[in-house]
N, C-alpha and C positions, 0 to 999 in steps of 0.2 A: 685810626687806622687799626686792624686787624692783623697782627703778624701771625703766618703759618704757625700751626702746630708741631714744638717741638716735643719729642720722644726719648726718652731714656730707661732701657729698662734692662733687667738681666736675659738671659738666652731666652726661657722659658719662664715667667713669670706669672705667681698663682692669681694676681692682682695689681692692674694700673690704675694707678690715680688720675683721675682727670681734673686738671685745676685751672681753674679762673682768675688771671692776672690782669690785676688792673692798674697801671702803673704809666707813667707821662715818660720817665726816664729809659729810654731803652739799654743804657752804660745795668741800670739796678734790675732791671729785668735778666739781662744775660748773668749776671750775680746772682740773682735766685736761681734760676739754672742751674749755674755751674755748682754753687752748695747744695740742692739736693741730686744730683750727679754724686758729690763727691761721699756725700750720705748713702749713696748705694741705693737709692729711693727710684724706684719704678713708676714712672709718672707717663701722663702727657698733658700739655700744660699749652692753653690758647691765651694770648696777650690782648689786651684790649688797653688805648689809650684816651678813648672821648666817652662819656655815660649813652651815650646813641650804641656806639658800636659795642660797648659792655652790655646793655638791657637787649642787646639783637643776641649775643651770644648765650646769655642767663636764658633767654623764655626760648631758645630753641635746640639747646645742646640739654644733655645731660651733664652736671661736674658734681664731681666728690668734696670737691672746697675751693674756696672763693679766699685768692688773696688779694689784700685791698690796700694801695698808699691813703695817707687820710687828706693829702691837699694835692688837688690836682687842678689844672687850670677851668678855672669857669664852674669850680663845682668840690665837692668835698666827699668822703665815703658815707660820710653820713648820709647824703644824697640817694648813693648808689645802696644801702644799705635798706633807708624805705621803700626802694620799687622794689629789692629782692627780699624782702621780708613779708610782703604782701601776697608771695606764692604761697599755697598752702604745705607744700614740703621744698624747704629750700637746705646746701648744705651750708655745713659750719662756712661763717664768715669772718674772716681773721682780718687783724689791722697789720699792715708790714709797713712802718714808715719810721722816718726820721723827725718828721717835723710836728709829734703832738706832746703834749706834757704829761704825765703820771696820773692829773686828775680829768684829762679829759680822756684817756685812755678807758678808765675804770668806768665813766658816763656812757662811754660807747658799750664796755660789755654789759654795764645794767640794760642798756636798749636791747640787747638781745644774742650781740654779736658774740663767739667763742671766745676769742683770744686774740692778746697783742704781742707784736714783738718789733722789736727798734733794728732800724738798719745795720747798727754800731752790736748788734748782738747777736748777729744772720745766723751762725752755728747751731742758736737755740731753735730754728725753724723748724727742721726736720723732725725732732719732738714735738713742736706744738701742733703739729698737722697730724700726726701721728694721732696725740691723746684727743685733741678736737674730733678727730673722726672714730675716734673708737667713744665717745662720749655723745655724738649725734647718734653711733649707730644702735646704743645703748640707749635713747633715749627712745628711737622708731622703734624696736624691738618693745620695749614698756609700753608701748602706742599702742603697738597690735596686740598684747597680749592684755591690758584692758579693752580694746577693741572687741578680741576673741572672749573674753570673761565676759564681759556686758553682752555681747550677740549670746554667751551661753546660757545666761541668766533669762534673757528673753524668752529662750525655747524652752529654761527650763520652765517658767512661767506659764507660759501658752501648754506645756504639759500638765503642769497641774491644774489649769483651768481646768483642761480638758477633761482630765479624770475625776475632777471634784465634779464637774456637769455629767460626766456619765452614771459616777456612782449615785448622783442623786435623782438622775432618771433611771437604773434598777430600781433604786430602792421605792421610786415611786411606781415602777412597774410591780414588784413585788408586794408593794403595801395592795393595790387594786387585787393582784391576783389571791391574798388571803381573805380581801374582802368580800370580795366575787365568788370564791370557789371553796377556798374551806370555811371561811365564814357562813359564805349558803348552806355548806354541806353540815356545818354544826347546829347550825338554826333547825335541820330540817329533821336531823337529828331527834333533837327537844322535843318537836315537835310529838313524831312517832313514840318516844318513850311518858310522853304525858296524854298522849289515845293509850298506849299499853296500860300506865297507871288504874287510867280511869274504867277501862273495861275488865280487867283481871279481877277476880275474888279472892287469890291464892295469895297469902298476905306474904308468903319467900319471896315471890316474884316483883309485889310491890315493895319491898325494901332493898331489891335489887335495881329495880327502876329509878327509885329515891338516889341510891347510892352512885348509878350509872349518873342521871341530873345533876347530882352537885361534881362531878368527876368533868363533865362536858361545861358549866359553867363556869370551871378554875380554866377548861381548854377554851373557851369564849373570851374571859377574861385576859390571857396570856395572849392568845392572836387581838385583842385590843392593843394590848400595850404595846407589841413588837408593832402595830400599824403605826402605832402613834410615832415609835422612835424608827421608822422608817421615814416615813411622808407626813408629819403631825396635820392635822385638820385644823388645828387651833390657828394656825402661821396665817391662814386666811381671814384670823380675825386680828391680825397684825402682830407686829412684835411684840409689845407690853403687852398684850394679856398670853404669846405663845410664853412669853421668859417665865412671866406669874407662874403661869399653869408649871412650868420646871419647878421651880422654887416649892413651887405647894406640893408638887410627887415628891420631892426631895424630903421637905420634910417629912410629907406621910412615911416614906419607904425607912430612914434612916433614923428619925426623931431626932433631929438637930434643927434646932429653931434657927428661919432661914426669913430674915426680911429683905423686903424688896423695895427699893425706892423709884420714881421715876418723875420727869420733869415734866410731861405731859401725859395725858391717859391714852392718846393714839398717835404715832408719828407719820406722815406720809416718806415714806422709804419703796427702794425699789425691792423689787422679788428677791437679786442677788444679795442684796446688802439687808436684807430681814434674812436669809438663810445663813449666812456670813457669822451672824450677832449669833445664831439662834443654835447653831450646831459649837459655836463656841464656848455660850453660856452651858452645855449639854457636856463637852468635853469637860469643861473645868469642872461641874460639878460632880462628874464620874470619877475622876481624881478623888473632889476631895472625899467622897464615899470611902475609897478604895484605900487612899495612905494618908489623910489629914490628922485624921482622928480629932478631928474639929469638935466644939462646944458649941459654936453658933459663926453661920454664915450670912453675910450682907452682900445684895448687889444694889448696886446705883446703875440706871440708864437715862442717860442725859443727851440729847441731841441740841444742847445750846451752841451759839456761839457757829452754827453751821459746821460741826462736827459731832459726828454718833459715837457717843464711849459708854459703853459696858464695862464696868468692872465688877470682877467677882474676889471678892477677900473672906478667909478666914482666921480664926484664932490659933490652927493646927498646929503639927511638929515641924510646920515648914520645911523646904527643900535646901538639901547642900547645892553649896554651887556649882563644885564641876558636875551634879548629875544633870543639872539643865544644858550644859556642853557636851556632853556625852554623845558619840555619834548615833546610839542607835534611840535617840529619846525623840522617836519618832511621833509619839503625840505631840512632843512641845512642836518640832518642826513642822508635823501638818497644820497645826494652829497658824505658827507665822505664814507659811505657803498659802489658807484658803486669804488670811487679811488681804496678802497681796494680789489675789485677783478681782476684789474691788478697792485698790490703792490704798490698803488699809494697813496698819503696822500692829503690835505685837508686845505688849512691855510683861515682864514676869519680876514683881519684887518679892522675895523671900528672905526671913532670917528665921535660922534653927530657932525652934521653940518658940518662934515668935506667929507664925501663920506664914500665909500667901496672896497675894492678892496678883490677878491675873486680868489687865487692864488692854480694852480691843480700842482702838479708834481709827474710824472713817471718815472722809472728809466728803460732806455734803454737799449736792450740786443745789444753786437756789432753785425754789419751786414755785413756778405759778399757780397759787390754788383755781382749782376748775370748781363751777357749781357743786356745794354737797360737801367740802373739803378744805372746812374754816380755819383746820389745824396748823395750815401749808404757809409756808413762809412766803413770801411774795416779793419780786426781782423789782417790781414797782410800787409806787408810791400810795397809799391808799389814797 
């Protein structure tokens, strides 16, 4: 049986609660209606006294709250709850019964029901309904906020990946232009200066050509360094060789002893992973040269147990913890975001006066080796 909807509301209610009442006693149903009316609650109530009719209403109508007696002919509120709880979004479910003990009521709440009210204490019902609806609305708002945050983070990750890709493409394009245009022009000028030096008999001209040649050689060296920083060709030789080149260059430039340890002479990695690891090492070494005042640097590179791990540690002055979290720490934030583009993560540990460690971890897919790739791990047994 499904009773007609009973409505009780102020003249111009802001919101009418739509209530589904599962109750086999018509007297108790009417008592519930009267209790809510006396409390001045604006509501519209549908009444069901069988599980079939209850589910028909629950699936076809939108309700703000469900009230249910515990024991009904042939079933209990637990059966109704099991049906309702399978829905992705369901309203608060409140037990309204006189035939349930305290322990059973607590167990029902543990299953996910919102609350329970004894029929002998019906005056509590309006307050319990209001509180259950508020908690339900707060939970939905929290879920929406979490979903919005997750969507925002996905968009940010996509944007970061796009920006990083665009930056690398621009760097490669600029490096090619430097090599093809500027490098070619500087080389041609060097040949012209050499020709002038060979064909002149004036000492003063030779001195000027020699000075110009030295400056030109400096410019060529600078252009090569810029090209290496923009898009290092050494990456084509693999990550191990590229990081070793970074370590050697850092040691020559700063005079700080730099030790590199690696688990393998070569590693089978995607271009994206290689580039993220290389840029992380490059940024870490740049920060060490600028701020750490270190006496020694160690670089550990490993691809063991399906994870690429790159650790750059120094014995310098360390980083003040608030500096790691400050909003304008764009270099550190950039490293974190870059790691996320390949499903990796970055850890930075530091103690004032005891140095800093930057650790990049990237999960690696299993790789089936092709011919000539003896270092690759295989997903199939030998």
